[in-house]
Structure formats: C-alpha cells, structure tokens
C-alpha positions in Angstrom: 175.4 86.9 102.9 171.9 88.4 102.3 170.6 91.3 100.4 167.2 92.8 100.0 166.1 93.3 96.3 162.3 93.6 96.8 160.0 93.9 99.8 158.4 90.6 98.9 161.5 88.6 98.4 164.8 87.8 100.1 168.0 87.0 98.3 170.4 84.2 99.4 173.6 82.7 98.1 173.2 79.9 95.6 173.7 76.3 96.6 177.0 74.6 96.1 176.0 73.2 92.7 175.2 76.7 91.3 177.7 79.1 89.8 179.8 80.8 92.4 178.4 84.1 93.5 175.0 83.6 91.8 172.1 84.9 93.8 168.5 83.6 93.7 165.4 85.4 94.9 163.2 83.4 97.2 159.7 84.7 97.9 158.9 85.5 101.5 156.3 83.2 103.1 153.2 85.2 104.1 152.0 82.8 106.8 149.4 85.2 108.1 147.7 85.3 104.7 147.7 81.6 104.4 146.3 81.2 107.9 143.5 83.7 107.2 142.7 81.9 103.9 142.5 78.5 105.7 140.3 79.9 108.4 138.0 81.5 105.8 137.8 78.2 103.8 137.0 76.2 107.0 134.3 78.7 108.0 132.7 78.5 104.5 132.9 74.7 104.5 131.3 74.6 107.9 128.5 76.8 106.8 127.8 74.8 103.7 127.9 71.6 105.6 125.5 72.9 108.2 123.1 74.0 105.5 123.4 70.7 103.6 122.5 68.7 106.8 119.7 71.1 108.0 116.5 69.2 107.7 114.4 72.3 108.0 115.5 73.4 104.5 113.6 70.4 103.0 116.0 69.9 100.1 113.5 67.5 98.4 111.1 70.5 98.1 113.9 72.7 96.8 114.8 70.1 94.2 111.2 69.6 93.1 110.4 73.2 92.6 113.8 74.2 91.2 112.7 72.8 87.8 109.0 73.2 88.1 107.0 74.6 85.2 105.6 77.5 87.2 109.1 78.6 88.2 110.2 78.5 84.5 107.2 80.7 83.6 108.3 83.2 86.2 111.8 83.1 84.9 110.7 84.0 81.4 108.8 87.0 82.7 111.8 88.1 84.9 114.1 87.8 81.9 112.0 89.8 79.5 111.3 92.4 82.1 115.0 92.8 82.7 115.9 93.0 79.0 113.0 95.3 78.1 113.4 97.6 81.1 117.2 98.0 80.5 116.5 98.7 76.8 114.0 101.4 77.7 116.2 102.8 80.4 119.4 102.9 78.3 117.7 104.5 75.3 115.7 107.0 77.3 118.6 107.6 79.7 120.9 108.4 76.8 118.4 110.9 75.4 118.0 112.5 78.9 121.7 112.7 79.3 122.2 114.5 76.0 119.3 116.9 77.0 121.0 117.7 80.3 124.2 118.6 78.5 122.3 120.7 75.9 122.8 124.4 75.7 119.0 124.8 75.5 117.8 125.7 79.0 114.3 124.3 78.4 115.7 120.8 77.5 118.2 120.9 80.3 115.5 121.9 82.8 113.0 119.2 81.6 115.7 116.5 81.8 116.7 117.6 85.3 113.1 117.5 86.4 112.7 114.0 85.0 115.8 112.7 86.9 114.7 114.5 90.1 111.2 112.9 90.0 112.1 109.3 89.1 115.3 109.1 91.1 113.9 110.9 94.1 110.9 108.5 94.7 111.1 104.9 95.8 110.8 102.3 93.0 108.2 100.4 95.0 106.0 103.5 95.0 106.4 104.0 91.3 105.4 100.3 90.6 102.3 100.6 92.7 101.5 104.0 91.1 101.6 102.6 87.6 99.6 99.6 88.6 96.8 101.7 90.0 97.0 104.6 87.5 93.4 103.9 86.5 92.4 105.5 89.8 93.8 108.8 88.5 92.8 108.5 84.8 90.2 106.0 83.8 91.0 106.5 80.1 94.2 107.3 78.2 93.4 109.6 75.3 95.4 111.1 72.5 94.1 114.3 70.9 94.5 118.0 70.6 95.3 119.6 74.0 92.7 121.9 75.7 90.0 120.7 73.2 87.5 117.9 73.1 89.0 116.5 69.9 90.2 112.9 70.6 92.0 110.6 68.1 92.6 107.5 70.2 91.1 106.4 73.4 92.1 103.4 75.6 90.8 102.0 78.8 93.6 102.4 81.4 93.0 99.1 83.1 93.1 97.3 79.8 96.2 99.2 78.7 98.2 99.1 81.9 98.3 95.4 82.6 100.5 94.3 85.6 103.4 93.4 83.1 103.1 96.8 81.3 102.9 98.7 84.5 106.0 96.9 85.8 107.9 97.6 82.6 107.0 101.3 82.7 108.0 101.6 86.4 111.3 99.7 85.9 112.2 101.4 82.6 111.5 105.0 83.6 113.3 104.5 87.0 116.3 103.0 85.3 116.4 105.8 82.7 116.9 108.3 85.5 120.0 106.4 86.8 121.2 105.5 83.3 121.1 109.2 82.3 123.6 110.1 85.1 125.9 107.2 84.1 125.8 108.2 80.4 126.3 111.9 81.3 129.4 111.1 83.4 130.8 109.0 80.5 130.2 111.8 78.0 131.8 114.4 80.3 134.9 112.1 80.7 135.7 112.6 77.0 138.1 115.4 76.3 136.1 118.4 74.9 138.9 118.8 72.3 137.6 115.6 70.6 134.3 117.3 69.8 136.0 120.5 68.7 138.2 118.6 66.3 135.1 116.8 64.9 133.3 120.1 64.5 136.3 121.6 62.7 136.1 118.7 60.2 132.5 119.6 59.5 130.8 116.8 61.5 127.3 117.7 62.8 126.7 117.5 66.6 124.6 114.3 66.3 127.2 112.6 64.2 129.9 113.7 66.5 128.1 112.3 69.5 127.4 109.0 67.8 130.8 108.4 66.1 133.3 110.2 68.3 132.0 110.8 71.9 129.9 107.8 72.8 132.5 105.2 71.6 135.1 106.8 73.9 132.6 107.2 76.7 131.8 103.5 76.7 134.8 102.5 78.8 133.3 104.7 81.6 129.7 103.7 80.9 130.0 99.9 80.6 131.1 98.9 84.2 128.3 100.8 86.1 125.8 99.9 83.4 126.7 96.2 83.8 126.0 96.6 87.5 122.7 98.3 86.7 121.7 95.3 84.5 122.5 92.8 87.3 120.7 95.0 89.8 117.7 95.3 87.4 117.4 91.5 87.3 117.1 91.4 91.1 114.9 94.5 91.2 112.2 92.8 89.2 111.3 91.0 92.4 109.6 94.2 93.5 106.9 93.7 90.9 105.6 90.8 92.9 103.5 93.3 94.9 101.3 93.8 91.8 101.3 90.1 90.8 103.2 90.5 87.5 103.8 86.7 87.4 107.6 87.1 87.6 109.8 84.6 89.4 109.2 86.1 92.9 105.4 86.3 92.3 105.2 82.6 91.4 107.4 81.7 94.4 105.0 83.6 96.7 102.0 81.8 95.1 103.6 78.5 95.8 104.6 79.0 99.5 101.2 80.6 100.1 99.8 77.2 99.4 102.3 74.7 100.8 103.7 77.0 103.6 107.3 76.0 102.7 108.6 79.6 102.9 112.3 78.9 103.4 112.7 76.2 100.8 110.9 78.3 98.2 113.1 81.3 99.0 116.1 79.1 98.5 114.7 78.2 95.1 114.4 81.9 94.2 117.9 82.6 95.6 119.5 79.8 93.5 117.9 81.0 90.3 118.8 84.7 90.9 122.4 83.6 91.7 122.5 81.5 88.5 121.2 84.4 86.3 123.5 87.0 87.8 126.4 84.7 87.3 125.5 84.3 83.6 125.2 88.1 83.3 128.6 88.7 84.9 130.4 87.0 82.0 129.2 89.3 79.2 129.8 92.3 81.5 133.5 91.3 82.1 133.9 90.8 78.3 132.5 94.2 77.5 134.7 95.8 80.1 137.8 94.2 78.5 136.5 95.1 75.1 136.0 98.8 75.7 138.8 99.0 78.2 141.6 98.0 75.9 144.7 100.0 76.4 143.9 100.8 80.0 144.9 99.2 83.3 141.4 97.8 83.7 141.8 95.5 80.7 144.9 93.8 82.3 143.0 93.0 85.6 142.7 89.3 86.3 139.5 87.9 87.8 139.8 86.9 91.5 139.3 83.1 90.9 141.8 83.0 88.1 144.3 85.0 90.2 143.7 82.5 93.1 144.4 79.4 91.1 147.2 81.0 89.2 148.8 82.1 92.5 148.5 78.7 94.1 149.9 77.0 91.1 152.8 79.4 90.9 153.6 79.0 94.6 153.7 75.2 94.3 155.9 75.4 91.2 158.3 77.8 93.0 158.5 75.6 96.1 159.2 72.5 94.0 162.0 74.2 92.2 163.4 75.4 95.5 
C-alpha cells in the first residue's frame, strides 16, 4: 500500500515492529542531483590538483611575495581607499538621492545632472582625468566668483596627489550609483509613514532620519554591500596613475622579476581574502535590517550544504 503525501516523499507501510497501520514518510532519492554534485566536486578537485602541480605558477614566488612588506603597503592603501571612497560615496549619494526626490526643480535637476555625468562616463576615464587635472587648471583658487579676489590658492599638482585623485574619482563615481540605491530604498517606504510623521509635527529632515531611512535600510543594505565589495576590487584601476595600491605594487614587482602569473596569483589571493572578510559583515547587516522578512530566514549555501548532508545521513541511518 502506498500513498503520496508530498512530491518529495513517498509513504510506505511501517515495518512489522511498528504499530499496525502506521505510515512513515521516506524521502525520495534524487540520484541526478547527487551525480551532478559528485561530477562538480571531481571537476573542482581536478582543477585544484592541476594548479597545485603546475610548475609554471612558481608557488615559491607566490609564497614569498604573499607576505612581503611591499604587498602589505599596497594592502593598506587599498583598504583606506575602499573605506574612504565608500564613506564619501554613501554620504554624498544620500544627499544626491534626497535632492532628486526634492520638490525643488533646481535641486532635482542638479542631482540628475550629477548622476548623469558620473554614471555615464567610465571610471577609468574619471581616474585619469583627476590625476591630470593640472593640465586643465594649474591652480585651485577659492574666492569671489567673477572677480580677482582670492582667499586661498593651491597648486593643483601638490593638492591632487595620486592618492587624492584616486579618492576623488572613486568617491564621486560611487556617489552616483549609491544615490540610485538610496533613492530606491527611500521610495520603497510607504508614503503614509511620512504623512503620519508630518501629522505629528516632525520636520522633513527629522522624518527622513528617524522614520524613512531606518525602514529603507532593508532595501539599501544588500546592494550597498555588493558596492563595497566591488569598490575593493575597483581600486585596482588606480594602478594606472601609480597610486601605490595593491595592484600598483604588484605591477612594480613583476615589471622587475617578470613573474607575471605568480604575482597575479598573489593579488587574486589577497583580493579573495579581503572580499571574504567583507562578506561576513554584509550578511550580518542583511539579517539585522531584514528581521521579520523572508530574507532573514535564508540559510547560507555552505551551511545549507552541510546541514543537508548531515540530515540525509541521519535519515538513512534511522531508516
């Protein structure tokens, strides 16, 4: 006697030692899934084994430069560029997003122009532009417009060092993308929330800070976390202006020892390690601001894998 209770399970009569008429659900064996998983694992093991035995990778060179002082100096620059550029991008992006949602047509037009300019041109072009801004303006002056009165004057080459030029390019470019993310988060909040706050006498700025933005965070956090990880990797572009980041120092090394592939492996390993470290706080923030939603209940893939395998083995032992 058999009955179907669920598409993923079949029901059979209990063994003789069980209570008469008792039914037990037995999970269906998905042999195709297991075969595909085994093939994928074998392919991955074969690839890793091939790379480990490949003498052209010069693992001794990789191991030497993986912890070299020059590489750590580049890591410090990469990390501070990532943090500073994301801080500039998030702060300016939030301001631009609020301006785009403003009822003031001038503010809305200016913010739209900002997004259009910085999102519409390649980041590499922006980095090179800021690095060579002295060719356009030899001095940066602050004074009264349309007059000769000047309060402060800087030499552009001294002011826009490679690191500052890289920070400006990365921060302004990120602000254009962050503004769209923040704007989408703000618009996801029910307008009735703002109306209720205004009816209680809250000012627009206070309403935005205490009512709208906290609710919008559940929409903002996931893409903004991805933007942070992407920013970490995007800092490699500043190597074109010798900003002494990780990729710049890697290029300096393989320009001398001609070990291009081993040095690129060093860079890839460090970028992978850093992005892995950033993925943890991102997942925590997603769960923190996604409480009460289906996203908060999602289980990471690796945990789901080990939990599923352990559960399968336990079920088979009981059967």
